[in-house]
N, C-alpha and C positions, 0 to 999 in steps of 0.2 A: 203664365201671365206676364207679359212684357211691361216694363215701365211705361212704354209708349202705347198702351192699349186702353180701351174703354174700361176693361175690367179693373185695371189698377186705379183708374180715376174714381171708381166706386169703392174699391178695397181700401185704399190708403186713408181717405177721410174717415171712414168708419172705424178703422183701427185706431187712428189718432184720437178721435172723440171719446171712444170707450176707454182708451188708455188714460187720458187725462181725468176722466171721471173717477176711475179707480185710483189714480195717483192722488187726486184731491182728497179722497177718503183716507188714503194711507198717510198723507201729510198733515191732515187735520187732527190726528190723534196725538195725545200728549207723548206717548212712547210708542211710536209706530210699530217697531219690531216686536216688542213685548205683547202689545195688544193684538197685533195681527197673528202672532204665533199662538196666542191663547185661543183664538177663534177658529183658526184653520186646522184641517186634518193634519196628521203627523207628516205625511209625505209632501205637504205644501209648506211646511214651516221653513223659514229662511228664504223662501222664494217670493211669496206675495202674489196677490191676485193680479196686479198689473203686469208683473213679469210673466205670470202664467198665461195671461191674455196675449202677450207678445209671442210667447212660445207657440201657442195654438195657432195664432195668425201666421207665424213663420212657416209652420208645417203645412198649413193650408195653402200658403203662397207657393211652397215648393211642390206640393202635390198638383197644383194647377199646371205646373210646368211638365211634370211627369209623375203621376201617383205611384208608379211601379217602384220608384227608387226611394220612397220615404223610409222603408226598412233599412236600406243601405245607409242613409244618413243617420238613422238611429244606431246602426251597428258601429259606424265610425265614432259616434259620440260615446257609446258604451265602452268600446275598447280603450279609447284614450282616457276616458274618465277612470276606468279601473286601473290602468297602468299609472295614471297620475297619483292615485292614492298611495302607491308604493314609491314612485320616483320623488315625491315631495315629502315623504315621511322621514323626519329627521332621525327617528329611532331605528329605522331599517338599516341593515348593513349595506355597505357599498356594492357588494356583489348582487344582492337582490335588486337594488335600485338600477344597476346596469342591465340586469336581465329584463326588468320591467320596461325600461327605456327601449331596449333592443326589440322586445316582443311587440310593444305598441307601435314602434316605428316601422318595423318590418311588415307587420300585418297590414298597415294602412298603405305603405308604399306598394306592396304586392297587389292590393285592391286597385290602386291607381294604375299600376303597370298592366294589370289584366284588362281593364276597360279601355285603356289608351292603346295598347299594343297587340291585343289578341287578334284583331282583324288583320293586322299586318302579318303576324306569324301564321295565322290560319290560311291567308292568301298564298303563302308559299307552297301549300300542300293541296289546297282545294279552292275552287271558285264558287262552291255551293253557297248561295245566299242564306241558307238556313243556319250556317255557322257564324254569321255576322252577329255581333253584339252591339247594342246601342250605348253610346257614351252618355252616362248620366250628366245632365246639365249641372254645372257648378262643382263637380267632384274635385277638380284640382284645387279650387279655392278653399272649400271647407276642409279638405284633408290637410292642406298646408296650414290653415288656421288652427286646426286641432293639434297639429304637431308643435306649434309654438307653445302650447300649454305644457306638453310633455317636456320639451327641452328646457323651458324656463323653470318648471318645478324641480327638475333634476339639478339645475344650476343654483337653485335657491333664490331665484329672482321673483318667483311667483308662488304665493301660498296655495295650499291645496284647497280646491273648491269642493266641499263635501256635499253640497246640495246638488243632486243630479239634475234637477229641473233647471236650475240657474245655469249650470254648465251647458246643458242642452240648448239653452237660449243663446249662449255665447257662440256655439258652433253654428246654429241655424238662423241667427238674427237676420231677418228678411232683407234689409237694405243691402247687405254685403254677401248674401248667400250665393247668388248665382255668378257674380263676376267681380267680387271684391269691392273695396280694398281688402287685402288680407290683414286682418287685425291681430295684434298681439294680445295674449291673455292678460298681460300686465296692464294693458291700456283699456280694453273694453270690459273685462269681467267686473272690475270694481265699480263701474258706472251703473250696474244693475242694482247696487245697494243704495244708490242715492234716490231721493224723491225728486222727480222732475215736474216742476210746476208749469202751468201755462204762462208763457212769457211772450208777449206780443212782439217785442223787438226781435227776440231770437227767432220767432216763427217767421217774421218778415224776411229776415236774413236767409233763413233756410229755404223759403219759397223762391227767393231770387236765385239761389244756387240751383234749385231744381229747374227753374225756368231757363237758366243758362244752359243746363244740360240738355233739356228738350230742344233748345235752339240749335245747339251743336249737332244733335242727332238728326232732327227733322229738316232743318233748313239747309245744312251744309252736307253732313255725311251721306244722307240718303241720295242727294242729287249727285254728289261726286262719284258715288258708287255706279251710277249709270254710265258716266264717261269712262271710268276706270275699267269696268267690265267690257265695254265696247272695244277699248284699245287692247286689253289683254286677251280677249277672245278672238281677236283678229291680228295677233302679233306678227304673223308672217306677211301680212299685207301693209303693215305700218312701217314708216321710216324710223331711223334711229331717234330723231328728234321727237316724233310722236310717242315712241315708247318711253323716252325720258320724261316727256310731259305726263304721260299716264302714270309713271312711277312717282313723280312729284305729287300728282293729285291723289295717288293712293296713300302716300305718307300722311297727307293732310286729312284724307278720309278716315284712316284708321285712328289717327289722333283724335279727331272730332268724335268718332264713334265710341272709342273706349273712354276718353275723358268725359264724354256726355254721361255715360253710365255712372262713372265715379262721382261726377258732380251731382247727379240726381240722388245717388245713394247717400252722399254726405249731407245734402240738403234735407232729405227725408228724415235721416237720423237726427239732424239738428232741430227740426220741427218738434220732435219728441223729447229733445233735451240731451241727446247723445253726441259726443264728439268723435268723429272718425278720422283716420289718417288721410292727409292729402296725398293723392296718387299721382298728380301731375303738377309741375311748376314751370310753365312756359318753356317746354323743352326745346323749342325752335329758337330760343334766345341764347342757348348754350354756346360757348366758345371753344369747346373741346368735346371729344367723344366721351371721355370720362364724366364730364359735367352733364352731358346730355342724358347719360344713363342714370345719373343721380336725380334727374328731373323727370324721367319717364318711368311710368309704372313703379313708383317709389316703393310701394309695399312689397312687391315681388322681388325687386332688386335688393331691397333691404333684407328680405328673408334669406336670399342666397348669400348675401354678404355675411350676415351674422351666424347662419347655421351651416354654411358650407365653406365659404372663402376663408373666414377666420379660423375655424377648426382645422382646415387644411394647412394652416400656417400663415395665411395672408401674405404680407410682404416682409415677414420677419426673418426669412432664411435665404436672403440673397435675391438678386434680380431674376435669375433663371427660374427659381422656385415661384417667385411672384408671378411671372408671366405664365408659367404652367398652370398655376391656380386660377388665373384670370381666364385662360382658355377652357379649363375644366368647368368653371362656373357658367360661362356663357354657352358652352356646348350643352350643359345640363338644362340651361334655360330654354334652349332650342328644343330639347327633347320634351320638356314640360309642355310646350305648346302643341306638340303632336308627334305621331310616330313616323311621319314621312321624312325622308332624307333631306328634303329642301329646308325643313325647319332646323335640322342639325347644322346644315350649311350656313343658314342665316345666323344662328347663334355663334358658330365658329368664326364667321366673318366679322361679326360685331366685336368679338373678343380680340381678333387679330388687329383690327383697326386701333383698339385701345393699346395693345402691346406696341405696335409700331409708333403710335403717338408718343408713348413714353420713351421709347428708344431714341426717337428723333428730337425729343424736347431740347437737349443741350444745343444741337445744331440750330434749331429754330430760334432759340434765345440769342445765340451769337449773331445770327443774321439780323434780327431785330435791333440788337445793340449797335451793329455796324451800319445801320441805316442812317444816312447823313442828316435827315431832318427829324426832329422830335418836337412836335407841338400838338396842340389840341386836335387840329384837323387830321394830321397823319395818325394820331392815336385812335381817333374815331374810325378812320378808314381801315386801320389794322383790325380793330374790333369787329367791324362789319365783315371784313374778309374772313376772319376766324369763324364767324357765325355761318357764313355761306359755305365755307369748306366743310364744316361739321355737318351741316344740313345735306350737302352733296354726298358725303360718305354714308350718311344714314339712308339716303335714297338708294344708293348702290346696294347696301345690304338688304334693304326692304324688298328689292326685286325678288330675292329668293324666298322671302316670306309670302309674297303674293303669287309667285309662279306655281304652276301645277306640279312641277318636278324640278330636280336639279338641272336636267337637260334643258328645260324651258328657261330656267333662270340664266344659265350660261349663254343660251342663244340670244336672249333679250339683252343681256349685258354686253355681249360682243357686238350686237347690232347697233347699240347706242354709240359705240366708238367707231365702227367701220362703215356705218350707213347713216350718218347723222343728217346729211343733206340740208345744208344751211338754208337753201331756198324754201324748204318745207316750213320754216318758221313763219314765212310770209304767206305761203299758200294754204296752210292749215287754218281753216276758219273755226272759231269757237263754236259756231253753229253746227259743225260736223261732229261734235262730241255727243250727240244724242240727247241734248238737253232742250233745245228750242229756246225761243226768246224769253218766255216767261220764267222758266227754270234757271236760265243763264243769268238773268237780272237778279233773281232771288239769291242765287248762290254767290254772285259777286258782291252784292250788298252784305250778305252774311259774312263773307270772309273779311270785308272791311271792318265790320262791327266786332268780329272775333279778334282781329289784330289790335283794335283800340282797347278792348277789354283786357287783352293779354298784357299790353304795354302798361296799363294802369295797375293791373294786378301784380306786375313785377316789382312795383315800388310800394303799393298799398293794397288794401283789401278792396277790390273793385266793387263788390256787392255793398260794402259799407259806404263807399264813395257815392254810389247811386242813391242810397238811402239818405245821404246828407244833402242831396240836391233839393231845390225848390219844388214845390208841389207840381207846378205846371210842367217843369222839365222831367221830373220823375214819372209822372203819369203819361206824358207824351212818349217816353221810352217804353213804359209798360205796354201801352196800346200798340206801338210799333212792333214790339217783340211778339205779342199775342197774335197780331194780324199775320205776321210772317210765319209763325208756327201753324196757325189754322190754315194758311195758304199752302202749307206743305203736306197736309193730311191726305191729299189726293194721291200721293205716291204710295200710300199704304204703310202699315206698321211692319217695318223690316226688323228682323232679329238682330240683336247686337252681335258684332263679330266675335267678341270674346266668349260668347256662350258656347262656341265650338271647342273651347279649351278647358 
């Protein structure tokens, strides 16, 4: 059941209405926990009917995507729950806690490794399609989310959650289940203990976040996918400029696609009273590769920083060790995205750009200091130049993310430099990108609106700014966005790109 499907349009309101009815009953009691625990069966105590409803809804949502893997989700939940009872037990000796941590971590990493890399390994020995295994949707996300609970209970940052049903809801919470954000146990688990009342202002804000997500996906991402696929599927016939254009469009496409899912997830959770981690913060306004990765897929990059980079030593053991750790983290991030070598190459290249950026930082600072003019204008131009250079490096690395193989990525990158053909800038018509007049106008208008939203959101909360406008302005924007979204349904409900990871 995709966020951008008719099924979800029925599922989500039904879940929200019943959830608030149950929360209202829970919140109206003098002592909600004591009263609720007295009435409920023993296995429900400490969970509550409203949380149980969310748990059932979350499993139903997952089973709509693929019912075969509900048991896998349950197994991941059970293993990390059981291990957490030991890793978070203050009275347990250190050896037992380490063994529980290792067992829970290794068991789940092996599960992830099997489903992600079995087809690659099996393909080395046989091409029999019967040996292929299906990648369970969302497996990378909910396994990484489960592991945060293990790591944080072991470090003493998160108390043990003894109620299995509540912990199962943390692992399977439907807004984040299929493609994140990857939530920390310390952030999301305590929210299930709170009573979430119906709040009109909060719900309005959440719905705007959801609408913006649908706007990014339907109006922009799905249309750009047409142009990107056309260029990359015919890379041998395209000039270097056309391939560069296709790569730029792909970077915008994947941002809109993934940021749209995150925005819908965050908005849906906010409607019900939950606060999720922001996953994107205007990454194309970053002035360095390091800053861009702190703005892009924040929950995943934060996960690798806290649970891989820092335990490896971070930047505490000299520059060489720091650079090695950066390369390890980004290569692992590439491996997380898929078993193919081009993902590893993409991750390694992203890490390499950060290493080189840090190495060259003193030289760049000396050049800037030696520049003869220092005023507001040159400062602004330098800032824009940094943004453009950062974006360019991101585009170069993204070629390997989009390419079908490392060889294709090398071919496309090389052709960008050796066969650019400046005249193709003027001879390549926007109407040759497979969109047509209608879709081209829609996507152009959508990009302008996205830029405006991002610039506002960089300084303030853009959704809150919209809510503060006069009624005529606010509803004029609402109608425009809804019309553009409805005008994009003819393309069809395309799957979100990150469902593949």
